[in-house]
N, CA, C, O and the ligand as a Tripos MOL2 file, in Angstrom:
@<TRIPOS>MOLECULE
protein
  233   231    59     0     0
PROTEIN
NO_CHARGES

@<TRIPOS>ATOM
      1 N          14.7270   88.7780   56.6660 N.3       1 MET1
      2 CA         13.5920   89.7280   56.7490 C.3       1 MET1
      3 C          12.7030   89.4380   55.7690 C.2       1 MET1
      4 O          12.6980   89.8170   54.5980 O.2       1 MET1
      5 N          11.7250   88.5190   56.5250 N.am      2 ALA2
      6 CA         10.5650   88.0520   55.7760 C.3       2 ALA2
      7 C           9.2970   89.2140   55.8750 C.2       2 ALA2
      8 O           8.9420   89.7480   56.9250 O.2       2 ALA2
      9 N           8.7260   89.4590   54.5660 N.am      3 LYS3
     10 CA          7.6980   90.4540   54.4130 C.3       3 LYS3
     11 C           6.5980   89.7410   54.3840 C.2       3 LYS3
     12 O           6.6270   88.5560   54.0500 O.2       3 LYS3
     13 N           5.4460   90.3860   54.7400 N.am      4 ARG4
     14 CA          3.9790   90.0070   54.4140 C.3       4 ARG4
     15 C           3.6920   89.6790   53.0870 C.2       4 ARG4
     16 O           4.2630   90.3180   52.2030 O.2       4 ARG4
     17 N           2.8580   88.7420   52.7800 N.am      5 GLY5
     18 CA          2.2790   88.3520   51.3770 C.3       5 GLY5
     19 C           3.2790   87.5420   50.8280 C.2       5 GLY5
     20 O           3.4190   87.6770   49.6120 O.2       5 GLY5
     21 N           4.0070   86.7440   51.3810 N.am      6 ASP6
     22 CA          4.7700   85.7890   51.0710 C.3       6 ASP6
     23 C           4.3320   84.4720   50.4830 C.2       6 ASP6
     24 O           4.9040   83.6660   49.7490 O.2       6 ASP6
     25 N           3.0290   84.5130   51.0850 N.am      7 HIS7
     26 CA          1.9840   83.2950   50.7880 C.3       7 HIS7
     27 C           1.2010   83.2080   49.3140 C.2       7 HIS7
     28 O           0.5800   82.2800   48.7960 O.2       7 HIS7
     29 N           1.4190   84.2230   48.9700 N.am      8 ARG8
     30 CA          0.7850   84.5160   47.6220 C.3       8 ARG8
     31 C           1.6860   83.8240   46.3940 C.2       8 ARG8
     32 O           2.9000   84.0260   46.3770 O.2       8 ARG8
     33 N           1.1740   83.1600   45.5660 N.am      9 VAL9
     34 CA          1.7950   82.5280   44.5240 C.3       9 VAL9
     35 C           1.3290   82.9330   43.3450 C.2       9 VAL9
     36 O           0.1240   83.1750   43.2790 O.2       9 VAL9
     37 N           1.9750   83.0610   42.4220 N.am     10 LYS10
     38 CA          1.7130   83.8520   40.8490 C.3      10 LYS10
     39 C           1.3940   82.5870   39.9130 C.2      10 LYS10
     40 O           2.1710   81.6590   39.6870 O.2      10 LYS10
     41 N           0.1020   82.7400   39.4180 N.am     11 LEU11
     42 CA         -0.2830   81.5860   38.5510 C.3      11 LEU11
     43 C          -0.6670   82.3070   37.2990 C.2      11 LEU11
     44 O          -1.0960   83.4600   37.2640 O.2      11 LEU11
     45 N          -0.4430   81.3990   36.1170 N.am     12 GLY12
     46 CA         -1.2530   81.6460   34.9700 C.3      12 GLY12
     47 C          -2.5930   80.9120   34.9310 C.2      12 GLY12
     48 O          -2.9500   79.9240   35.5720 O.2      12 GLY12
     49 N          -3.1810   81.5630   34.1140 N.am     13 LEU13
     50 CA         -4.7510   81.1380   33.6280 C.3      13 LEU13
     51 C          -4.8270   80.5780   32.4800 C.2      13 LEU13
     52 O          -4.6540   81.3600   31.5460 O.2      13 LEU13
     53 N          -5.0580   79.3140   32.1560 N.am     14 VAL14
     54 CA         -5.0160   78.8180   30.8260 C.3      14 VAL14
     55 C          -6.4850   78.4730   30.3130 C.2      14 VAL14
     56 O          -7.2670   77.7980   30.9830 O.2      14 VAL14
     57 N          -6.7720   78.9800   29.1160 N.am     15 CYS15
     58 CA         -8.1510   78.6320   28.4390 C.3      15 CYS15
     59 C          -8.1370   77.0100   28.4920 C.2      15 CYS15
     60 O          -7.1000   76.3880   28.2580 O.2      15 CYS15
     61 N          -9.2100   76.4460   28.7770 N.am     16 THR16
     62 CA         -9.1610   74.8220   28.7930 C.3      16 THR16
     63 C          -9.7080   74.3590   27.3470 C.2      16 THR16
     64 O          -9.9520   73.1800   27.0910 O.2      16 THR16
     65 N          -9.8750   75.4380   26.4140 N.am     17 VAL17
     66 CA        -10.3740   74.9140   25.0550 C.3      17 VAL17
     67 C          -9.0250   75.0920   24.2710 C.2      17 VAL17
     68 O          -8.5670   74.0080   23.9090 O.2      17 VAL17
     69 N          -8.3110   76.1300   23.9360 N.am     18 CYS18
     70 CA         -7.1220   76.1010   23.2000 C.3      18 CYS18
     71 C          -5.5690   76.2350   24.1000 C.2      18 CYS18
     72 O          -4.4650   76.4140   23.5850 O.2      18 CYS18
     73 N          -5.7870   76.1310   25.1490 N.am     19 LYS19
     74 CA         -4.6720   75.7160   26.0900 C.3      19 LYS19
     75 C          -3.5460   77.2390   26.0200 C.2      19 LYS19
     76 O          -2.3330   77.1930   26.2210 O.2      19 LYS19
     77 N          -4.1540   78.2050   25.7640 N.am     20 ASN20
     78 CA         -3.3900   79.4810   25.5460 C.3      20 ASN20
     79 C          -3.4990   80.1040   27.0780 C.2      20 ASN20
     80 O          -4.5680   80.0720   27.6870 O.2      20 ASN20
     81 N          -2.4760   80.5890   27.5570 N.am     21 ARG21
     82 CA         -2.2400   81.3520   28.8970 C.3      21 ARG21
     83 C          -2.6880   82.6970   28.5120 C.2      21 ARG21
     84 O          -2.0180   83.3670   27.7260 O.2      21 ARG21
     85 N          -3.7780   83.1240   29.0200 N.am     22 ASN22
     86 CA         -4.3360   84.4370   28.7710 C.3      22 ASN22
     87 C          -4.3690   85.1940   29.7800 C.2      22 ASN22
     88 O          -4.5170   86.3690   29.4460 O.2      22 ASN22
     89 N          -4.2630   84.9600   31.3600 N.am     23 TYR23
     90 CA         -4.2570   85.8110   32.1870 C.3      23 TYR23
     91 C          -3.1660   85.3480   33.3530 C.2      23 TYR23
     92 O          -2.9060   84.1520   33.4820 O.2      23 TYR23
     93 N          -2.6490   86.1780   34.0500 N.am     24 VAL24
     94 CA         -1.7910   85.8020   35.2090 C.3      24 VAL24
     95 C          -2.5100   86.4620   36.5300 C.2      24 VAL24
     96 O          -2.9710   87.6030   36.5010 O.2      24 VAL24
     97 N          -2.5520   85.6350   37.6670 N.am     25 THR25
     98 CA         -3.1370   86.0350   38.7080 C.3      25 THR25
     99 C          -2.3650   85.6680   40.0530 C.2      25 THR25
    100 O          -1.2740   85.1030   39.9870 O.2      25 THR25
    101 N          -2.8120   85.9200   40.9870 N.am     26 THR26
    102 CA         -2.1970   85.3550   42.1450 C.3      26 THR26
    103 C          -3.1680   84.8750   43.0400 C.2      26 THR26
    104 O          -4.3530   85.1990   42.9600 O.2      26 THR26
    105 N          -2.6100   83.9450   44.0790 N.am     27 ARG27
    106 CA         -3.7380   83.1570   44.8250 C.3      27 ARG27
    107 C          -2.8240   82.9700   46.0870 C.2      27 ARG27
    108 O          -1.6500   82.6020   46.0490 O.2      27 ARG27
    109 N          -3.5960   83.3040   47.2890 N.am     28 ASN28
    110 CA         -3.0360   82.8140   48.6580 C.3      28 ASN28
    111 C          -3.1500   81.4460   48.7840 C.2      28 ASN28
    112 O          -4.2810   80.9710   48.6700 O.2      28 ASN28
    113 N          -2.1300   80.6430   49.0150 N.am     29 LYS29
    114 CA         -2.0200   79.2600   49.1990 C.3      29 LYS29
    115 C          -2.6350   78.8480   50.3040 C.2      29 LYS29
    116 O          -3.2030   77.7570   50.3440 O.2      29 LYS29
    117 N          -2.5900   79.6760   51.3240 N.am     30 ILE30
    118 CA         -3.1060   79.3710   52.6600 C.3      30 ILE30
    119 C          -4.5150   79.2700   52.6270 C.2      30 ILE30
    120 O          -5.0610   78.2290   52.9920 O.2      30 ILE30
    121 N          -5.2580   80.3950   52.1630 N.am     31 ASN31
    122 CA         -6.6420   80.3740   52.1910 C.3      31 ASN31
    123 C          -7.1430   79.4920   51.3030 C.2      31 ASN31
    124 O          -7.9390   78.6630   51.7430 O.2      31 ASN31
    125 N          -6.8350   79.4710   50.0230 N.am     32 THR32
    126 CA         -7.3700   78.6770   48.7440 C.3      32 THR32
    127 C          -6.5860   77.5240   48.3800 C.2      32 THR32
    128 O          -5.4820   77.5640   47.8370 O.2      32 THR32
    129 N          -7.4200   76.1880   48.8150 N.am     33 GLU33
    130 CA         -6.6410   75.1460   48.5540 C.3      33 GLU33
    131 C          -7.0950   74.6110   47.2210 C.2      33 GLU33
    132 O          -6.3200   73.9650   46.5150 O.2      33 GLU33
    133 N          -8.4280   74.8860   46.8380 N.am     34 GLU34
    134 CA         -8.8600   74.2380   45.5620 C.3      34 GLU34
    135 C          -8.3040   74.8890   44.5160 C.2      34 GLU34
    136 O          -7.7710   75.9930   44.6230 O.2      34 GLU34
    137 N          -8.4030   74.2070   43.4010 N.am     35 LYS35
    138 CA         -7.8080   74.9580   41.9220 C.3      35 LYS35
    139 C          -8.9890   75.7870   41.5580 C.2      35 LYS35
    140 O         -10.1770   75.5240   41.7470 O.2      35 LYS35
    141 N          -8.3030   77.1290   40.8470 N.am     36 LEU36
    142 CA         -9.4540   77.8880   40.4440 C.3      36 LEU36
    143 C          -9.8430   77.4440   39.0540 C.2      36 LEU36
    144 O          -9.0720   76.8700   38.2850 O.2      36 LEU36
    145 N         -11.1110   77.7540   38.7880 N.am     37 LEU37
    146 CA        -11.5750   77.6800   37.5000 C.3      37 LEU37
    147 C         -12.5800   78.8490   37.2050 C.2      37 LEU37
    148 O         -13.6550   78.9050   37.8020 O.2      37 LEU37
    149 N         -12.2520   79.6680   36.3820 N.am     38 LEU38
    150 CA        -12.8800   80.8330   36.0080 C.3      38 LEU38
    151 C         -13.2520   80.9890   34.8200 C.2      38 LEU38
    152 O         -12.4640   80.5610   33.9780 O.2      38 LEU38
    153 N         -14.4480   81.5890   34.3520 N.am     39 LYS39
    154 CA        -15.0740   81.9740   33.0120 C.3      39 LYS39
    155 C         -14.4490   83.2510   32.6530 C.2      39 LYS39
    156 O         -14.6950   84.2500   33.3300 O.2      39 LYS39
    157 N         -13.7570   83.2940   31.7700 N.am     40 LYS40
    158 CA        -13.1440   84.3970   31.3270 C.3      40 LYS40
    159 C         -13.0070   84.4980   29.6480 C.2      40 LYS40
    160 O         -13.0380   83.5250   28.8940 O.2      40 LYS40
    161 N         -12.8680   85.7410   29.2900 N.am     41 PHE41
    162 CA        -12.8390   85.9310   27.7950 C.3      41 PHE41
    163 C         -11.5170   85.4270   27.1180 C.2      41 PHE41
    164 O         -10.4480   85.9150   27.4840 O.2      41 PHE41
    165 N         -11.5600   84.3670   26.0410 N.am     42 CYS42
    166 CA        -10.4080   84.1340   25.7050 C.3      42 CYS42
    167 C         -10.2720   84.7670   24.2690 C.2      42 CYS42
    168 O         -11.1070   84.5700   23.3870 O.2      42 CYS42
    169 N          -9.1600   85.5350   24.1120 N.am     43 LYS43
    170 CA         -9.1190   86.2560   22.7140 C.3      43 LYS43
    171 C          -8.8550   85.3400   21.6390 C.2      43 LYS43
    172 O          -9.1490   85.6730   20.4900 O.2      43 LYS43
    173 N          -8.2400   84.0200   21.9240 N.am     44 HIS44
    174 CA         -7.9110   83.2840   21.0120 C.3      44 HIS44
    175 C          -9.2300   82.5440   20.4720 C.2      44 HIS44
    176 O          -9.4650   82.4370   19.2680 O.2      44 HIS44
    177 N          -9.9780   82.0980   21.3730 N.am     45 CYS45
    178 CA        -11.2180   81.4030   21.1040 C.3      45 CYS45
    179 C         -12.3620   82.5260   20.6040 C.2      45 CYS45
    180 O         -13.3350   82.2210   19.9140 O.2      45 CYS45
    181 N         -12.0950   83.7450   21.0320 N.am     46 ARG46
    182 CA        -12.9130   84.9340   20.9190 C.3      46 ARG46
    183 C         -14.2630   84.6690   21.4480 C.2      46 ARG46
    184 O         -15.2950   85.0180   20.8730 O.2      46 ARG46
    185 N         -14.2100   84.0270   22.5860 N.am     47 LYS47
    186 CA        -15.5790   83.9030   23.4040 C.3      47 LYS47
    187 C         -15.1590   83.6960   24.7620 C.2      47 LYS47
    188 O         -13.9870   83.6490   25.1370 O.2      47 LYS47
    189 N         -16.3230   83.5570   25.5740 N.am     48 ILE48
    190 CA        -15.8340   83.2350   27.0980 C.3      48 ILE48
    191 C         -15.5630   81.6770   27.3440 C.2      48 ILE48
    192 O         -16.4040   80.8830   26.9220 O.2      48 ILE48
    193 N         -14.6440   81.2940   27.8790 N.am     49 THR49
    194 CA        -14.3860   79.9150   28.1390 C.3      49 THR49
    195 C         -13.9840   79.8170   29.6020 C.2      49 THR49
    196 O         -13.7780   80.8000   30.3130 O.2      49 THR49
    197 N         -13.8850   78.5050   30.0090 N.am     50 GLU50
    198 CA        -13.2660   78.1900   31.3380 C.3      50 GLU50
    199 C         -11.8540   78.1850   31.3190 C.2      50 GLU50
    200 O         -11.2200   77.5120   30.5070 O.2      50 GLU50
    201 N         -11.2550   79.0080   32.2980 N.am     51 HIS51
    202 CA         -9.8050   79.2080   32.3260 C.3      51 HIS51
    203 C          -9.4220   78.5130   33.8620 C.2      51 HIS51
    204 O          -9.9680   78.7550   34.9380 O.2      51 HIS51
    205 N          -8.4070   77.6650   33.6010 N.am     52 LYS52
    206 CA         -8.1080   77.0160   34.9230 C.3      52 LYS52
    207 C          -6.4520   77.4620   35.1780 C.2      52 LYS52
    208 O          -5.7680   77.9040   34.2540 O.2      52 LYS52
    209 N          -5.9630   77.2890   36.4730 N.am     53 GLU53
    210 CA         -4.7300   77.9020   36.8350 C.3      53 GLU53
    211 C          -3.6030   76.8020   36.1480 C.2      53 GLU53
    212 O          -3.7600   75.5880   36.0170 O.2      53 GLU53
    213 N          -2.7470   77.3980   35.8630 N.am     54 SER54
    214 CA         -1.4700   76.5210   35.3770 C.3      54 SER54
    215 C          -0.2890   76.5010   36.3340 C.2      54 SER54
    216 O          -0.2930   76.6470   37.5560 O.2      54 SER54
    217 N           0.4440   76.3450   35.7290 N.am     55 GLU55
    218 CA          2.1200   76.1750   36.7590 C.3      55 GLU55
    219 C           2.2560   77.3990   37.3680 C.2      55 GLU55
    220 O           1.6550   78.3790   36.9280 O.2      55 GLU55
    221 N           3.1540   77.4750   38.5710 N.am     56 LYS56
    222 CA          3.5170   78.7280   39.1900 C.3      56 LYS56
    223 C           4.3690   79.3240   37.9700 C.2      56 LYS56
    224 O           5.0130   78.7230   37.1090 O.2      56 LYS56
    225 N           4.1790   80.6190   38.1580 N.am     57 LEU57
    226 CA          5.2920   81.7410   37.4380 C.3      57 LEU57
    227 C           6.3490   81.9170   38.2950 C.2      57 LEU57
    228 O           6.1610   81.9060   39.5120 O.2      57 LEU57
    229 N           7.4370   82.0780   37.8140 N.am     58 LYS58
    230 CA          8.6080   82.6380   38.5520 C.3      58 LYS58
    231 C           8.5550   84.1330   38.7790 C.2      58 LYS58
    232 O           9.4700   84.6990   39.3770 O.2      58 LYS58
    233 ZN         -9.0000   79.8950   24.0610 Zn       59 ZN59
@<TRIPOS>BOND
     1     1     2 1
     2     2     3 1
     3     3     4 2
     4     3     5 am
     5     5     6 1
     6     6     7 1
     7     7     8 2
     8     7     9 am
     9     9    10 1
    10    10    11 1
    11    11    12 2
    12    11    13 am
    13    13    14 1
    14    14    15 1
    15    15    16 2
    16    15    17 am
    17    17    18 1
    18    18    19 1
    19    19    20 2
    20    19    21 am
    21    21    22 1
    22    22    23 1
    23    23    24 2
    24    23    25 am
    25    25    26 1
    26    26    27 1
    27    27    28 2
    28    27    29 am
    29    29    30 1
    30    30    31 1
    31    31    32 2
    32    31    33 am
    33    33    34 1
    34    34    35 1
    35    35    36 2
    36    35    37 am
    37    37    38 1
    38    38    39 1
    39    39    40 2
    40    39    41 am
    41    41    42 1
    42    42    43 1
    43    43    44 2
    44    43    45 am
    45    45    46 1
    46    46    47 1
    47    47    48 2
    48    47    49 am
    49    49    50 1
    50    50    51 1
    51    51    52 2
    52    51    53 am
    53    53    54 1
    54    54    55 1
    55    55    56 2
    56    55    57 am
    57    57    58 1
    58    58    59 1
    59    59    60 2
    60    59    61 am
    61    61    62 1
    62    62    63 1
    63    63    64 2
    64    63    65 am
    65    65    66 1
    66    66    67 1
    67    67    68 2
    68    67    69 am
    69    69    70 1
    70    70    71 1
    71    71    72 2
    72    71    73 am
    73    73    74 1
    74    74    75 1
    75    75    76 2
    76    75    77 am
    77    77    78 1
    78    78    79 1
    79    79    80 2
    80    79    81 am
    81    81    82 1
    82    82    83 1
    83    83    84 2
    84    83    85 am
    85    85    86 1
    86    86    87 1
    87    87    88 2
    88    87    89 am
    89    89    90 1
    90    90    91 1
    91    91    92 2
    92    91    93 am
    93    93    94 1
    94    94    95 1
    95    95    96 2
    96    95    97 am
    97    97    98 1
    98    98    99 1
    99    99   100 2
   100    99   101 am
   101   101   102 1
   102   102   103 1
   103   103   104 2
   104   103   105 am
   105   105   106 1
   106   106   107 1
   107   107   108 2
   108   107   109 am
   109   109   110 1
   110   110   111 1
   111   111   112 2
   112   111   113 am
   113   113   114 1
   114   114   115 1
   115   115   116 2
   116   115   117 am
   117   117   118 1
   118   118   119 1
   119   119   120 2
   120   119   121 am
   121   121   122 1
   122   122   123 1
   123   123   124 2
   124   123   125 am
   125   125   126 1
   126   126   127 1
   127   127   128 2
   128   127   129 am
   129   129   130 1
   130   130   131 1
   131   131   132 2
   132   131   133 am
   133   133   134 1
   134   134   135 1
   135   135   136 2
   136   135   137 am
   137   137   138 1
   138   138   139 1
   139   139   140 2
   140   139   141 am
   141   141   142 1
   142   142   143 1
   143   143   144 2
   144   143   145 am
   145   145   146 1
   146   146   147 1
   147   147   148 2
   148   147   149 am
   149   149   150 1
   150   150   151 1
   151   151   152 2
   152   151   153 am
   153   153   154 1
   154   154   155 1
   155   155   156 2
   156   155   157 am
   157   157   158 1
   158   158   159 1
   159   159   160 2
   160   159   161 am
   161   161   162 1
   162   162   163 1
   163   163   164 2
   164   163   165 am
   165   165   166 1
   166   166   167 1
   167   167   168 2
   168   167   169 am
   169   169   170 1
   170   170   171 1
   171   171   172 2
   172   171   173 am
   173   173   174 1
   174   174   175 1
   175   175   176 2
   176   175   177 am
   177   177   178 1
   178   178   179 1
   179   179   180 2
   180   179   181 am
   181   181   182 1
   182   182   183 1
   183   183   184 2
   184   183   185 am
   185   185   186 1
   186   186   187 1
   187   187   188 2
   188   187   189 am
   189   189   190 1
   190   190   191 1
   191   191   192 2
   192   191   193 am
   193   193   194 1
   194   194   195 1
   195   195   196 2
   196   195   197 am
   197   197   198 1
   198   198   199 1
   199   199   200 2
   200   199   201 am
   201   201   202 1
   202   202   203 1
   203   203   204 2
   204   203   205 am
   205   205   206 1
   206   206   207 1
   207   207   208 2
   208   207   209 am
   209   209   210 1
   210   210   211 1
   211   211   212 2
   212   211   213 am
   213   213   214 1
   214   214   215 1
   215   215   216 2
   216   215   217 am
   217   217   218 1
   218   218   219 1
   219   219   220 2
   220   219   221 am
   221   221   222 1
   222   222   223 1
   223   223   224 2
   224   223   225 am
   225   225   226 1
   226   226   227 1
   227   227   228 2
   228   227   229 am
   229   229   230 1
   230   230   231 1
   231   231   232 2
@<TRIPOS>SUBSTRUCTURE
     1 MET1         2 RESIDUE 1 A MET
     2 ALA2         6 RESIDUE 1 A ALA
     3 LYS3        10 RESIDUE 1 A LYS
     4 ARG4        14 RESIDUE 1 A ARG
     5 GLY5        18 RESIDUE 1 A GLY
     6 ASP6        22 RESIDUE 1 A ASP
     7 HIS7        26 RESIDUE 1 A HIS
     8 ARG8        30 RESIDUE 1 A ARG
     9 VAL9        34 RESIDUE 1 A VAL
    10 LYS10       38 RESIDUE 1 A LYS
    11 LEU11       42 RESIDUE 1 A LEU
    12 GLY12       46 RESIDUE 1 A GLY
    13 LEU13       50 RESIDUE 1 A LEU
    14 VAL14       54 RESIDUE 1 A VAL
    15 CYS15       58 RESIDUE 1 A CYS
    16 THR16       62 RESIDUE 1 A THR
    17 VAL17       66 RESIDUE 1 A VAL
    18 CYS18       70 RESIDUE 1 A CYS
    19 LYS19       74 RESIDUE 1 A LYS
    20 ASN20       78 RESIDUE 1 A ASN
    21 ARG21       82 RESIDUE 1 A ARG
    22 ASN22       86 RESIDUE 1 A ASN
    23 TYR23       90 RESIDUE 1 A TYR
    24 VAL24       94 RESIDUE 1 A VAL
    25 THR25       98 RESIDUE 1 A THR
    26 THR26      102 RESIDUE 1 A THR
    27 ARG27      106 RESIDUE 1 A ARG
    28 ASN28      110 RESIDUE 1 A ASN
    29 LYS29      114 RESIDUE 1 A LYS
    30 ILE30      118 RESIDUE 1 A ILE
    31 ASN31      122 RESIDUE 1 A ASN
    32 THR32      126 RESIDUE 1 A THR
    33 GLU33      130 RESIDUE 1 A GLU
    34 GLU34      134 RESIDUE 1 A GLU
    35 LYS35      138 RESIDUE 1 A LYS
    36 LEU36      142 RESIDUE 1 A LEU
    37 LEU37      146 RESIDUE 1 A LEU
    38 LEU38      150 RESIDUE 1 A LEU
    39 LYS39      154 RESIDUE 1 A LYS
    40 LYS40      158 RESIDUE 1 A LYS
    41 PHE41      162 RESIDUE 1 A PHE
    42 CYS42      166 RESIDUE 1 A CYS
    43 LYS43      170 RESIDUE 1 A LYS
    44 HIS44      174 RESIDUE 1 A HIS
    45 CYS45      178 RESIDUE 1 A CYS
    46 ARG46      182 RESIDUE 1 A ARG
    47 LYS47      186 RESIDUE 1 A LYS
    48 ILE48      190 RESIDUE 1 A ILE
    49 THR49      194 RESIDUE 1 A THR
    50 GLU50      198 RESIDUE 1 A GLU
    51 HIS51      202 RESIDUE 1 A HIS
    52 LYS52      206 RESIDUE 1 A LYS
    53 GLU53      210 RESIDUE 1 A GLU
    54 SER54      214 RESIDUE 1 A SER
    55 GLU55      218 RESIDUE 1 A GLU
    56 LYS56      222 RESIDUE 1 A LYS
    57 LEU57      226 RESIDUE 1 A LEU
    58 LYS58      230 RESIDUE 1 A LYS
    59 ZN59       233 GROUP 0 **** ****
């Protein structure tokens, strides 16, 4: 009983400055090949930093 949406993987978004995982997002691995790199607010750095995707979450 395969349902739609199985290609979406759950990922953490990690601050590239302090390495804290601040966000969780999903990505469609079929449509999106490249790694995500987003500018987001980091509460640890208390400024906007680049966040990259980390390991898959279970
Ligand atoms: Zn940070």
